[in-house]
All heavy atoms as an XYZ file, in Angstrom:
978
protein
N      93.237    109.861     94.989
C      92.841    109.239     96.229
C      93.420    107.829     96.277
O      93.203    107.048     95.372
C      91.318    109.192     96.280
C      90.785    108.659     97.564
S      90.441    110.071     98.597
C      89.437    109.395     99.817
N      94.139    107.441     97.344
C      94.714    106.111     97.418
C      93.633    105.049     97.585
O      92.621    105.263     98.212
C      95.630    106.157     98.632
C      95.525    107.503     99.222
C      94.537    108.295     98.442
N      93.912    103.891     97.001
C      93.038    102.736     97.135
C      93.842    101.622     97.764
O      94.920    101.300     97.294
C      92.523    102.270     95.770
C      91.805    103.340     95.016
N      90.559    103.766     95.376
C      92.167    104.063     93.947
C      90.174    104.718     94.543
N      91.137    104.915     93.681
N      93.349    100.985     98.828
C      94.054     99.888     99.475
C      93.999     98.634     98.621
O      93.045     98.388     97.909
N      95.042     97.830     98.682
C      95.098     96.562     97.981
C      95.362     95.470     98.982
O      96.116     95.644     99.916
C      96.223     96.564     96.932
C      96.094     97.538     95.793
C      97.319     97.445     94.911
C      94.855     97.257     94.975
N      94.788     94.325     98.768
C      95.098     93.166     99.590
C      94.194     93.056    100.796
O      93.695     94.049    101.318
N      93.971     91.830    101.221
C      93.172     91.575    102.404
C      93.948     90.636    103.324
O      93.479     89.584    103.694
C      91.827     90.942    101.996
C      90.981     91.826    101.105
C      90.598     93.126    101.782
O      90.316     93.163    102.972
N      90.590     94.207    101.031
N      95.165     90.982    103.662
C      96.025     90.145    104.482
C      96.129     90.740    105.875
O      95.693     91.845    106.114
C      97.410     90.036    103.841
C      97.324     89.555    102.424
N      97.122     88.247    102.102
C      97.376     90.231    101.243
C      97.079     88.123    100.787
N      97.235     89.310    100.252
N      96.731     89.997    106.812
C      96.798     90.522    108.183
C      97.704     91.742    108.276
O      98.491     92.023    107.402
C      97.120     89.416    109.185
C      98.571     89.045    109.297
N      99.556     89.932    109.559
C      99.184     87.834    109.203
C     100.721     89.324    109.640
N     100.513     88.049    109.409
N      97.582     92.484    109.357
C      98.171     93.817    109.479
C      99.686     93.866    109.348
O     100.227     94.882    108.956
C      97.767     94.439    110.815
N     100.416     92.786    109.648
C     101.867     92.844    109.575
C     102.401     92.430    108.209
O     103.595     92.445    107.986
C     102.490     91.993    110.681
C     102.181     92.543    112.037
N     102.683     93.736    112.483
C     101.374     92.089    113.012
C     102.217     93.988    113.697
N     101.410     93.002    114.033
N     101.550     92.051    107.308
C     101.936     91.699    105.953
C     101.977     92.996    105.149
O     100.956     93.672    105.047
C     100.919     90.722    105.362
C     101.301     90.243    103.992
O     102.145     90.887    103.336
O     100.743     89.220    103.565
N     103.157     93.382    104.584
C     103.233     94.654    103.861
C     102.206     94.777    102.744
O     101.776     95.861    102.409
C     104.650     94.664    103.298
C     105.415     93.751    104.170
C     104.437     92.704    104.641
N     101.777     93.655    102.172
C     100.773     93.724    101.113
C      99.455     94.256    101.635
O      98.648     94.784    100.878
C     100.567     92.349    100.483
C     101.760     91.891     99.674
C     101.563     90.494     99.228
N     101.572     89.611    100.384
C     101.459     88.319    100.340
N     101.308     87.716     99.199
N     101.491     87.590    101.439
N      99.224     94.116    102.937
C      97.966     94.568    103.521
C      97.832     96.076    103.428
O      96.729     96.603    103.440
C      97.871     94.129    104.972
N      98.937     96.764    103.329
C      98.886     98.221    103.364
C      99.467     98.853    102.105
O      99.885     99.989    102.132
C      99.623     98.728    104.598
N      99.491     98.104    101.000
C      99.958     98.717     99.760
C      98.946     99.768     99.329
O      97.746     99.555     99.396
C     100.101     97.668     98.656
C     101.300     96.750     98.779
C     101.240     95.703     97.670
C     102.588     97.522     98.695
N      99.445    100.858     98.860
C      98.578    101.933     98.393
C      98.969    102.290     96.971
O     100.153    102.418     96.654
C      98.717    103.180     99.278
C      98.390    102.937    100.736
C      96.894    102.749    100.942
N      96.591    102.591    102.347
C      96.238    101.456    102.896
N      96.152    100.356    102.176
N      95.965    101.381    104.175
N      97.980    102.457     96.117
C      98.208    102.840     94.733
C      97.828    104.299     94.580
O      96.789    104.719     95.073
C      97.349    101.977     93.796
C      97.354    102.458     92.376
C      98.492    102.357     91.612
C      96.228    103.021     91.827
C      98.509    102.797     90.299
C      96.232    103.461     90.515
C      97.374    103.351     89.755
N      98.671    105.052     93.890
C      98.401    106.455     93.667
C      98.180    106.663     92.173
O      99.114    106.548     91.379
C      99.549    107.307     94.198
C      99.683    107.187     95.687
C     100.487    106.215     96.247
C      98.947    108.001     96.527
C     100.578    106.065     97.620
C      99.036    107.862     97.903
C      99.851    106.901     98.451
N      96.945    106.935     91.777
C      96.541    106.946     90.377
C      97.381    107.886     89.515
O      97.668    107.588     88.378
C      95.064    107.325     90.265
N      97.786    109.001     90.020
C      98.542    109.958     89.218
C      99.994    109.573     89.012
O     100.697    110.208     88.268
C      98.477    111.340     89.867
C      97.112    111.945     89.771
C      97.143    113.349     90.273
N      95.938    114.019     89.827
C      95.775    115.312     89.853
N      96.728    116.083     90.295
N      94.662    115.846     89.443
N     100.471    108.558     89.699
C     101.881    108.204     89.605
C     102.115    106.948     88.770
O     103.147    106.328     88.878
C     102.476    108.042     91.007
O     101.757    107.052     91.710
N     101.158    106.584     87.935
C     101.348    105.440     87.063
C     101.248    104.132     87.788
O     100.170    103.725     88.196
N     102.360    103.479     88.000
C     102.389    102.158     88.622
C     103.199    102.210     89.917
O     104.005    101.332     90.183
C     102.987    101.148     87.637
C     102.229    101.061     86.361
N     101.147    100.228     86.205
C     102.374    101.718     85.192
C     100.659    100.360     84.979
N     101.387    101.261     84.357
N     102.997    103.238     90.726
C     103.771    103.447     91.943
C     102.955    103.067     93.169
O     101.745    103.268     93.206
C     104.210    104.907     92.048
O     105.030    105.245     90.954
N     103.644    102.509     94.162
C     102.975    102.028     95.366
C     103.807    102.350     96.596
O     105.020    102.493     96.521
C     102.782    100.509     95.309
C     101.887    100.056     94.203
C     102.399     99.829     92.941
C     100.531     99.872     94.416
C     101.576     99.426     91.902
C      99.702     99.460     93.387
C     100.226     99.231     92.129
N     103.126    102.421     97.739
C     103.759    102.572     99.042
C     103.294    101.403     99.898
O     102.116    101.071     99.898
C     103.368    103.909     99.706
C     103.845    103.966    101.150
C     103.912    105.083     98.925
N     104.205    100.768    100.613
C     103.856     99.720    101.568
C     103.922    100.314    102.969
O     104.897    100.984    103.303
C     104.825     98.536    101.442
N     102.877    100.086    103.749
C     102.820    100.615    105.093
C     102.578     99.492    106.092
O     101.899     98.522    105.791
C     101.664    101.615    105.223
C     101.868    102.886    104.438
C     100.672    103.799    104.575
O      99.610    103.507    104.068
N     100.870    104.897    105.285
N     103.149     99.655    107.270
C     102.857     98.804    108.412
C     102.244     99.730    109.446
O     102.962    100.454    110.139
C     104.132     98.140    108.926
C     103.868     97.173    110.066
O     102.683     96.969    110.412
O     104.838     96.624    110.611
N     100.927     99.772    109.493
C     100.234    100.771    110.304
C     100.532    102.134    109.719
O     100.490    102.316    108.507
N     100.916    103.100    110.539
C     101.213    104.428    110.011
C     102.631    104.538    109.425
O     102.968    105.526    108.785
C     101.081    105.332    111.236
C     101.419    104.433    112.379
C     100.905    103.070    111.997
N     103.451    103.505    109.632
C     104.860    103.553    109.221
C     105.024    103.078    107.777
O     104.565    102.009    107.398
C     105.670    102.659    110.151
C     107.160    102.797    110.042
C     107.834    101.969    111.109
N     107.720    100.563    110.799
C     108.739     99.801    110.397
N     109.937    100.309    110.318
N     108.556     98.542    110.112
N     105.714    103.865    106.960
C     106.036    103.474    105.591
C     107.207    102.497    105.645
O     108.243    102.794    106.239
C     106.402    104.701    104.722
C     106.924    104.273    103.353
C     105.187    105.610    104.563
N     107.038    101.313    105.030
C     108.089    100.300    105.032
C     108.664    100.067    103.640
O     109.598     99.290    103.478
C     107.605     98.965    105.638
C     107.284     99.145    107.124
C     106.419     98.409    104.884
N     108.107    100.765    102.644
C     108.660    100.626    101.304
C     107.923    101.485    100.302
O     106.773    101.885    100.529
N     108.611    101.759     99.199
C     108.015    102.529     98.109
C     108.615    102.041     96.795
O     109.793    101.696     96.731
C     108.249    104.047     98.291
C     109.726    104.398     98.257
C     107.497    104.844     97.255
N     107.776    101.987     95.769
C     108.248    101.680     94.427
C     107.663    102.735     93.499
O     106.475    103.048     93.564
C     107.878    100.246     93.972
C     106.385    100.027     93.900
C     108.523     99.914     92.632
N     108.530    103.339     92.692
C     108.115    104.327     91.705
C     108.305    103.717     90.326
O     109.412    103.289     89.981
C     108.948    105.600     91.837
C     108.933    106.257     93.219
C     109.864    107.469     93.229
C     107.525    106.651     93.621
N     107.238    103.644     89.551
C     107.297    103.044     88.226
C     106.329    103.774     87.308
O     105.327    104.324     87.765
C     106.943    101.564     88.305
N     106.640    103.757     86.031
C     105.779    104.421     85.062
C     105.880    103.723     83.721
O     106.862    103.046     83.436
C     106.168    105.885     84.904
C     107.569    106.089     84.347
C     107.971    107.546     84.363
O     107.432    108.334     85.118
N     108.902    107.905     83.521
N     104.852    103.908     82.923
C     104.853    103.350     81.576
C     105.759    104.203     80.690
O     105.702    105.429     80.724
C     103.440    103.324     81.017
N     106.613    103.536     79.916
C     107.548    104.205     79.009
C     107.423    103.545     77.643
O     107.497    102.314     77.544
C     109.002    104.071     79.528
C     109.989    104.702     78.566
C     109.139    104.673     80.909
N     107.239    104.350     76.614
C     107.142    103.807     75.253
C     108.528    103.506     74.714
O     109.430    104.334     74.793
C     106.421    104.777     74.322
C     104.942    104.735     74.553
C     104.223    105.561     75.353
C     104.035    103.782     74.018
N     102.905    105.177     75.348
C     102.761    104.093     74.532
C     104.167    102.687     73.159
C     101.634    103.351     74.204
C     103.040    101.956     72.828
C     101.790    102.293     73.355
N     108.685    102.299     74.170
C     109.921    101.859     73.520
C     109.565    101.560     72.065
O     109.223    100.428     71.732
C     110.467    100.597     74.201
C     110.749    100.753     75.676
C     111.966    101.619     75.928
O     112.904    101.647     75.152
N     111.950    102.357     77.013
N     109.600    102.572     71.214
C     109.176    102.381     69.826
C     107.678    102.169     69.769
O     106.919    103.051     70.122
N     107.245    100.984     69.367
C     105.815    100.714     69.263
C     105.291     99.868     70.430
O     104.170     99.389     70.402
C     105.498    100.005     67.941
C     106.179     98.655     67.813
O     107.105     98.375     68.608
O     105.789     97.880     66.922
N     106.103     99.674     71.466
C     105.691     98.894     72.629
C     105.908     99.694     73.900
O     106.735    100.597     73.943
C     106.480     97.589     72.707
C     106.225     96.671     71.535
C     106.964     95.359     71.698
O     107.518     95.050     72.740
N     106.959     94.571     70.641
N     105.165     99.326     74.911
C     105.278    100.010     76.197
C     105.878     99.059     77.237
O     105.644     97.863     77.211
C     103.907    100.568     76.658
C     102.947     99.452     77.000
C     104.053    101.527     77.816
N     106.680     99.632     78.113
C     107.296     98.918     79.226
C     106.973     99.679     80.498
O     106.963    100.912     80.498
C     108.833     98.892     79.056
O     109.152     98.213     77.863
C     109.515     98.227     80.226
N     106.705     98.979     81.575
C     106.624     99.649     82.875
C     108.034     99.627     83.444
O     108.610     98.559     83.679
C     105.619     98.968     83.825
C     105.747     99.537     85.234
C     104.206     99.162     83.314
N     108.605    100.804     83.610
C     109.970    100.946     84.106
C     109.934    101.312     85.583
O     109.352    102.331     85.965
C     110.717    102.022     83.318
C     112.141    102.313     83.776
C     113.037    101.085     83.583
C     112.702    103.509     83.014
N     110.542    100.464     86.404
C     110.685    100.751     87.835
C     111.931    101.618     87.984
O     113.033    101.194     87.646
C     110.833     99.460     88.660
C     109.593     98.583     88.511
C     111.104     99.798     90.138
C     109.734     97.198     89.131
N     111.747    102.846     88.464
C     112.880    103.757     88.607
C     113.437    103.790     90.026
O     114.602    104.129     90.217
C     112.502    105.187     88.180
O     111.372    105.615     88.928
C     112.188    105.229     86.695
N     112.625    103.423     91.019
C     113.077    103.376     92.408
C     112.304    102.285     93.132
O     111.092    102.175     92.982
C     112.779    104.677     93.160
C     113.596    105.858     92.759
C     114.934    105.850     93.495
N     115.659    107.061     93.291
C     116.436    107.320     92.252
N     116.547    106.457     91.298
N     117.092    108.455     92.146
N     113.006    101.510     93.939
C     112.366    100.565     94.847
C     113.177    100.589     96.129
O     114.330    100.184     96.153
C     112.329     99.145     94.264
C     111.381     98.187     94.992
C     110.998     97.029     94.094
C     111.905     97.694     96.306
N     112.565    101.117     97.171
C     113.209    101.220     98.483
C     112.317    100.529     99.493
O     111.108    100.742     99.493
C     113.383    102.691     98.883
C     114.137    103.575     97.893
C     113.993    105.036     98.273
C     115.596    103.174     97.847
N     112.903     99.687    100.342
C     112.091     99.030    101.359
C     112.955     98.660    102.555
O     114.173     98.581    102.460
C     111.425     97.781    100.791
O     112.379     96.775    100.568
N     112.276     98.400    103.658
C     112.990     98.046    104.881
C     113.012     96.544    105.124
O     113.572     96.095    106.117
C     112.344     98.756    106.084
O     110.993     98.337    106.221
N     112.400     95.757    104.224
C     112.397     94.311    104.413
C     112.240     93.593    103.082
O     111.731     94.157    102.109
C     111.257     93.892    105.351
O     110.013     94.055    104.707
N     112.654     92.345    103.066
C     112.484     91.510    101.883
C     110.998     91.325    101.575
O     110.594     91.324    100.410
C     113.167     90.156    102.107
C     113.197     89.316    100.848
O     113.688     89.813     99.808
O     112.728     88.164    100.885
N     110.172     91.197    102.615
C     108.736     91.019    102.416
C     108.119     92.229    101.731
O     107.295     92.092    100.825
C     108.023     90.766    103.751
C     108.389     89.456    104.408
C     109.733     89.483    105.143
O     110.239     90.594    105.457
O     110.277     88.401    105.378
N     108.509     93.433    102.144
C     107.987     94.644    101.518
C     108.463     94.738    100.070
O     107.695     95.107     99.180
C     108.410     95.885    102.312
N     109.730     94.391     99.814
C     110.262     94.395     98.449
C     109.431     93.501     97.564
O     109.004     93.877     96.463
C     111.731     93.923     98.434
O     112.519     94.859     99.155
C     112.261     93.793     97.015
N     109.175     92.290     98.016
C     108.427     91.318     97.223
C     106.975     91.758     97.020
O     106.405     91.576     95.945
C     108.521     89.939     97.858
C     109.926     89.367     97.732
C     110.137     88.102     98.552
N     111.510     87.668     98.465
C     111.996     86.898     97.490
N     111.207     86.471     96.528
N     113.270     86.553     97.472
N     106.372     92.342     98.044
C     104.999     92.828     97.912
C     104.926     93.960     96.884
O     104.007     94.010     96.060
C     104.471     93.294     99.267
N     105.898     94.857     96.934
C     105.915     95.971     95.986
C     106.150     95.488     94.558
O     105.497     95.955     93.613
C     106.966     96.999     96.402
C     106.634     97.772     97.680
C     107.866     98.487     98.205
C     105.494     98.744     97.447
N     107.074     94.536     94.379
C     107.296     93.967     93.049
C     106.021     93.315     92.522
O     105.642     93.495     91.359
C     108.429     92.944     93.066
C     109.842     93.493     93.099
C     110.840     92.350     93.283
C     110.146     94.269     91.818
N     105.369     92.562     93.381
C     104.126     91.912     92.984
C     103.059     92.912     92.582
O     102.314     92.693     91.612
N     102.987     94.021     93.301
C     101.995     95.053     92.977
C     102.269     95.673     91.614
O     101.342     95.896     90.829
C     101.987     96.128     94.066
N     103.537     95.947     91.314
C     103.874     96.546     90.015
C     103.595     95.561     88.884
O     103.027     95.932     87.849
C     105.349     97.016     89.970
C     105.738     97.444     88.564
C     105.567     98.157     90.941
N     103.984     94.295     89.066
C     103.744     93.289     88.031
C     102.249     93.159     87.757
O     101.806     93.152     86.612
C     104.380     91.937     88.425
C     103.895     90.809     87.526
C     105.903     92.047     88.383
N     101.445     93.089     88.809
C      99.988     92.975     88.641
C      99.425     94.230     87.994
O      98.571     94.159     87.103
C      99.302     92.715     89.972
C      97.785     92.534     89.828
C      97.121     92.247     91.140
C      95.633     91.999     91.043
N      94.907     92.610     89.971
N      99.891     95.392     88.418
C      99.418     96.653     87.857
C      99.715     96.732     86.361
O      98.869     97.144     85.566
C     100.080     97.820     88.599
O      99.709     99.051     88.046
N     100.923     96.336     85.976
C     101.291     96.353     84.558
C     100.399     95.402     83.768
O      99.846     95.763     82.729
C     102.765     95.972     84.385
N     100.244     94.195     84.267
C      99.429     93.195     83.574
C      97.987     93.673     83.431
O      97.378     93.571     82.367
C      99.491     91.870     84.323
C      98.809     90.748     83.574
C      99.462     90.078     82.541
C      97.511     90.372     83.895
C      98.835     89.057     81.855
C      96.880     89.354     83.212
C      97.543     88.696     82.183
O      96.917     87.696     81.501
N      97.437     94.222     84.527
C      96.059     94.725     84.491
C      95.888     95.865     83.498
O      94.795     96.072     82.972
C      95.615     95.184     85.885
C      95.403     94.028     86.851
O      95.405     92.851     86.416
O      95.249     94.312     88.064
N      96.968     96.626     83.243
C      96.922     97.744     82.296
C      97.213     97.290     80.862
O      97.264     98.114     79.951
C      97.912     98.823     82.711
N      97.437     95.995     80.677
C      97.726     95.491     79.335
C      99.164     95.717     78.904
O      99.473     95.701     77.716
N     100.048     95.931     79.861
C     101.476     96.095     79.579
C     102.145     94.784     79.962
O     102.002     94.319     81.092
C     102.079     97.270     80.380
C     103.573     97.388     80.111
C     101.360     98.566     80.044
N     102.878     94.199     79.033
C     103.401     92.853     79.250
C     104.910     92.813     79.404
O     105.533     91.799     79.149
C     102.923     91.938     78.128
C     101.412     91.897     78.099
C     100.698     92.506     77.081
C     100.705     91.315     79.144
C      99.320     92.499     77.082
C      99.328     91.303     79.156
C      98.638     91.894     78.117
O      97.265     91.903     78.140
N     105.483     93.930     79.855
C     106.908     93.961     80.160
C     107.136     94.928     81.304
O     106.611     96.040     81.306
C     107.705     94.405     78.932
C     109.202     94.445     79.178
C     109.983     94.800     77.922
O     109.893     94.041     76.946
O     110.640     95.846     77.937
N     107.905     94.484     82.296
C     108.313     95.327     83.427
C     109.832     95.259     83.482
O     110.414     94.178     83.364
C     107.705     94.835     84.758
C     108.180     95.692     85.925
C     106.182     94.819     84.682
N     110.490     96.408     83.638
C     111.950     96.452     83.647
C     112.435     97.304     84.811
O     111.743     98.205     85.284
C     112.468     97.033     82.331
N     113.656     96.994     85.239
C     114.286     97.750     86.323
C     115.791     97.614     86.195
O     116.293     96.520     85.952
C     113.845     97.206     87.677
C     114.477     97.898     88.853
S     113.888     97.205     90.420
C     114.703     98.322     91.553
N     116.505     98.717     86.362
C     117.966     98.654     86.429
C     118.325     98.158     87.822
O     117.776     98.622     88.816
C     118.585    100.036     86.211
C     118.359    100.563     84.837
N     118.991    100.060     83.733
C     117.564    101.551     84.385
C     118.597    100.711     82.659
N     117.726    101.618     83.035
N     119.245     97.198     87.891
C     119.588     96.570     89.165
C     121.090     96.601     89.377
O     121.854     96.278     88.469
C     119.113     95.098     89.187
C     119.419     94.457     90.531
C     117.646     95.003     88.863
N     121.499     96.959     90.572
C     122.896     96.851     90.965
C     123.146     95.380     91.287
O     122.528     94.839     92.211
C     123.156     97.722     92.194
C     124.571     97.621     92.722
O     125.353     96.785     92.204
O     124.894     98.363     93.656
N     124.027     94.686     90.542
C     124.240     93.259     90.793
C     124.737     92.956     92.207
O     124.601     91.836     92.684
C     125.282     92.848     89.753
C     125.634     94.048     88.974
C     124.829     95.204     89.465
N     125.281     93.961     92.888
C     125.745     93.754     94.261
C     124.574     93.684     95.246
O     124.746     93.250     96.382
C     126.702     94.865     94.668
N     123.397     94.112     94.821
C     122.214     94.063     95.681
C     121.573     92.678     95.537
O     120.605     92.495     94.817
C     121.241     95.172     95.300
C     120.088     95.288     96.274
O     119.754     94.345     96.981
N     119.471     96.458     96.284
N     122.154     91.712     96.227
C     121.723     90.322     96.088
C     120.278     90.076     96.522
O     119.559     89.345     95.839
C     122.690     89.398     96.815
C     124.053     89.353     96.138
C     125.048     88.464     96.865
O     124.614     87.569     97.623
O     126.252     88.669     96.653
N     119.795     90.667     97.620
C     118.391     90.424     97.984
C     117.414     90.902     96.900
O     116.457     90.209     96.586
C     118.208     91.208     99.285
C     119.583     91.317     99.860
C     120.500     91.416     98.666
N     117.677     92.071     96.324
C     116.796     92.570     95.267
C     116.920     91.704     94.021
O     115.924     91.373     93.382
C     117.109     94.030     94.939
C     116.252     94.651     93.825
C     114.753     94.545     94.140
C     116.648     96.102     93.605
N     118.128     91.308     93.672
C     118.326     90.437     92.509
C     117.560     89.129     92.673
O     116.899     88.660     91.744
C     119.816     90.157     92.297
O     120.502     91.341     91.949
N     117.634     88.527     93.869
C     116.900     87.280     94.132
C     115.397     87.489     94.033
O     114.676     86.673     93.458
C     117.256     86.721     95.506
C     118.514     85.888     95.519
C     118.662     85.111     96.823
N     118.554     85.921     98.023
C     119.560     86.599     98.576
N     120.761     86.551     98.038
N     119.376     87.306     99.657
N     114.914     88.594     94.607
C     113.468     88.869     94.567
C     113.007     89.047     93.120
O     111.955     88.530     92.729
C     113.143     90.119     95.390
N     113.781     89.766     92.323
C     113.424     89.949     90.916
C     113.404     88.611     90.183
O     112.469     88.318     89.430
C     114.403     90.912     90.231
C     114.243     92.379     90.610
C     115.457     93.175     90.147
C     112.976     92.959     90.022
N     114.422     87.802     90.395
C     114.462     86.492     89.743
C     113.282     85.629     90.183
O     112.688     84.924     89.370
C     115.794     85.797     90.014
C     116.933     86.432     89.247
C     118.298     85.852     89.587
O     118.489     85.319     90.707
O     119.180     85.933     88.714
N     112.907     85.700     91.457
C     111.759     84.936     91.952
C     110.458     85.375     91.277
O     109.524     84.585     91.163
C     111.630     85.063     93.469
C     112.713     84.306     94.222
O     113.442     83.500     93.592
O     112.841     84.541     95.439
N     110.385     86.644     90.852
C     109.212     87.144     90.142
C     109.325     86.955     88.636
O     108.534     87.492     87.880
C     108.952     88.620     90.481
C     107.986     88.750     91.627
C     108.440     88.919     92.914
C     106.614     88.668     91.419
C     107.561     89.018     93.977
C     105.734     88.765     92.472
C     106.214     88.939     93.752
O     105.333     89.027     94.796
N     110.332     86.206     88.188
C     110.451     85.897     86.772
C     111.242     86.895     85.955
O     111.282     86.787     84.726
N     111.859     87.881     86.608
C     112.700     88.829     85.881
C     113.972     88.111     85.442
O     114.534     87.313     86.186
C     113.096     90.014     86.768
C     112.006     91.023     87.001
C     110.948     90.740     87.840
C     112.051     92.258     86.382
C     109.946     91.670     88.071
C     111.058     93.198     86.601
C     110.000     92.903     87.443
N     114.418     88.390     84.233
C     115.690     87.873     83.757
C     116.707     88.990     83.915
O     116.508     90.092     83.416
C     115.584     87.458     82.289
C     116.864     86.831     81.762
C     116.737     86.446     80.306
N     116.448     87.568     79.433
C     117.361     88.434     78.978
N     118.619     88.313     79.329
N     117.013     89.424     78.171
N     117.780     88.713     84.628
C     118.814     89.718     84.847
C     119.853     89.558     83.757
O     120.570     88.563     83.715
C     119.431     89.579     86.238
C     118.435     89.675     87.400
C     119.150     89.541     88.727
C     117.639     90.950     87.340
N     119.913     90.524     82.877
C     120.802     90.438     81.726
C     122.197     90.929     82.028
O     122.469     91.473     83.105
N     123.060     90.761     81.052
C     124.459     91.162     81.232
C     124.707     92.647     80.966
O     125.818     93.119     81.140
C     125.180     90.312     80.178
C     124.163     90.156     79.099
C     122.833     90.066     79.807
N     123.670     93.388     80.562
C     123.879     94.795     80.216
C     124.102     95.646     81.455
O     123.484     95.436     82.489
C     122.684     95.336     79.441
C     122.392     94.664     78.106
C     121.149     95.268     77.479
C     123.582     94.798     77.173
N     124.978     96.624     81.329
C     125.233     97.583     82.395
C     124.641     98.918     82.002
O     124.535     99.236     80.820
C     126.745     97.745     82.624
C     127.492     96.503     83.056
C     128.982     96.779     83.124
C     126.986     96.010     84.396
N     124.288     99.724     82.978
C     123.749    101.054     82.735
C     124.895    102.051     82.668
O     125.654    102.195     83.625
C     122.783    101.442     83.867
C     122.206    102.850     83.829
C     121.312    103.014     82.599
C     121.424    103.133     85.095
N     125.046    102.706     81.530
C     126.048    103.763     81.398
C     125.394    105.103     81.680
O     124.346    105.414     81.130
N     125.984    105.893     82.546
C     125.421    107.187     82.928
C     126.498    108.247     82.829
O     127.616    108.067     83.322
C     124.873    107.155     84.379
C     124.358    108.532     84.787
C     123.793    106.106     84.528
N     126.163    109.348     82.201
C     127.035    110.520     82.196
C     126.217    111.692     82.697
O     125.159    112.004     82.141
C     127.550    110.813     80.791
C     128.441    112.047     80.788
C     129.046    112.312     79.440
N     129.754    113.588     79.483
C     130.212    114.205     78.416
N     130.059    113.653     77.232
N     130.828    115.352     78.541
N     126.659    112.332     83.748
C     125.960    113.471     84.325
C     126.501    114.732     83.666
O     127.718    114.960     83.653
C     126.134    113.509     85.859
C     125.415    114.704     86.448
C     125.611    112.218     86.486
N     125.619    115.553     83.119
C     126.004    116.739     82.352
C     125.758    118.027     83.124
O     125.120    118.035     84.172
C     125.200    116.774     81.041
C     125.305    115.540     80.148
C     124.366    115.677     78.958
C     126.725    115.321     79.700
N     126.217    119.119     82.550
C     125.954    120.447     83.095
C     126.618    120.690     84.426
O     127.650    120.109     84.758
N     125.984    121.549     85.215
C     126.574    121.936     86.497
C     126.660    120.754     87.454
O     127.573    120.688     88.277
C     125.794    123.087     87.129
O     124.452    122.705     87.368
N     125.733    119.794     87.326
C     125.824    118.597     88.184
C     127.098    117.825     87.879
O     127.792    117.372     88.780
C     124.607    117.695     87.977
C     123.336    118.256     88.575
C     122.154    117.316     88.405
N     122.455    115.967     88.841
C     122.022    114.866     88.234
N     121.275    114.934     87.152
N     122.336    113.674     88.703
N     127.426    117.674     86.610
C     128.655    116.981     86.228
C     129.890    117.755     86.644
O     130.885    117.182     87.085
N     129.824    119.087     86.511
C     130.951    119.932     86.895
C     131.234    119.847     88.392
O     132.368    120.001     88.826
C     130.679    121.383     86.485
C     130.706    121.580     84.975
C     130.216    122.955     84.554
O     129.972    123.817     85.439
O     130.064    123.154     83.339
N     130.177    119.607     89.175
C     130.346    119.451     90.632
C     130.886    118.073     90.983
O     131.143    117.795     92.147
C     129.013    119.663     91.349
C     128.540    121.099     91.411
C     127.373    121.248     92.376
N     126.226    120.427     92.021
C     125.171    120.837     91.295
N     125.133    122.069     90.836
N     124.179    120.019     91.042
N     130.998    117.196     90.000
C     131.522    115.867     90.248
C     130.471    114.819     90.576
O     130.800    113.720     90.996
N     129.190    115.174     90.407
C     128.144    114.175     90.654
C     128.261    113.064     89.617
O     128.508    113.319     88.445
C     126.754    114.825     90.565
C     126.470    115.782     91.693
C     125.049    116.329     91.615
O     124.132    115.606     91.210
O     124.886    117.513     91.968
N     128.085    111.847     90.084
C     128.198    110.706     89.167
C     126.952    109.835     89.148
O     126.794    109.012     88.258
C     129.428    109.827     89.490
C     130.716    110.603     89.253
C     129.375    109.322     90.915
N     126.063    109.983     90.121
C     124.859    109.144     90.184
C     123.787    109.718     89.281
O     123.442    110.891     89.369
C     124.354    109.057     91.626
N     123.259    108.865     88.413
C     122.186    109.261     87.537
C     120.834    109.065     88.181
O     120.715    108.472     89.263
N     119.799    109.514     87.520
C     118.434    109.420     88.027
C     118.010    107.962     88.199
O     117.303    107.624     89.122
C     117.473    110.158     87.066
C     116.027    109.901     87.434
C     117.778    111.640     87.073
N     118.441    107.088     87.300
C     118.014    105.692     87.341
C     118.846    104.833     88.284
O     118.630    103.635     88.382
C     118.056    105.085     85.933
C     117.089    105.702     84.938
C     117.277    105.091     83.581
C     115.664    105.568     85.409
N     119.813    105.413     88.969
C     120.638    104.620     89.891
C     120.061    104.664     91.284
O     119.476    105.588     91.704
C     122.065    105.142     89.904
C     122.742    104.922     88.559
C     124.177    105.373     88.565
O     124.427    106.583     88.572
O     125.034    104.495     88.574
C-alpha cells in the first residue's frame, strides 16, 4: 500500500511522492493524477556493506528529479544504509548537477557493459543499468 510523503503544496513534486514497500527504495512523483517521475532503487550487498543502488531515475522536471533523489537519500538513511550510488551518463548535465547538489561524488569510473546471449547476437548494446 503506498504511503504519501511530504506536506507541500500540490505543484511541488515532493507533495505526491509515493513509497512502495515491496520495491525497496523506489518512489513515484505525481502532480495530481499525472506521474512526473520515478526512481527505482534497491539495497545491494557489497561484501560486508550495503549500498542503495539507484538503477533508474526518470522525470519530467529538475524539481521532480531533486525530490526523488531526496526521497531515496532519506529512505536509505532511515534504513541505516549510509551509501547511495547511481551510474550516471556524464552527458546528462542536469542529473549530474542534481547529484552533486545532494552530495554525490561523481567519480572517473565508467560502466563497462557486455550484452550476452541472443540479446547480444541481435546487436543490443544497452545494459540494464544504463
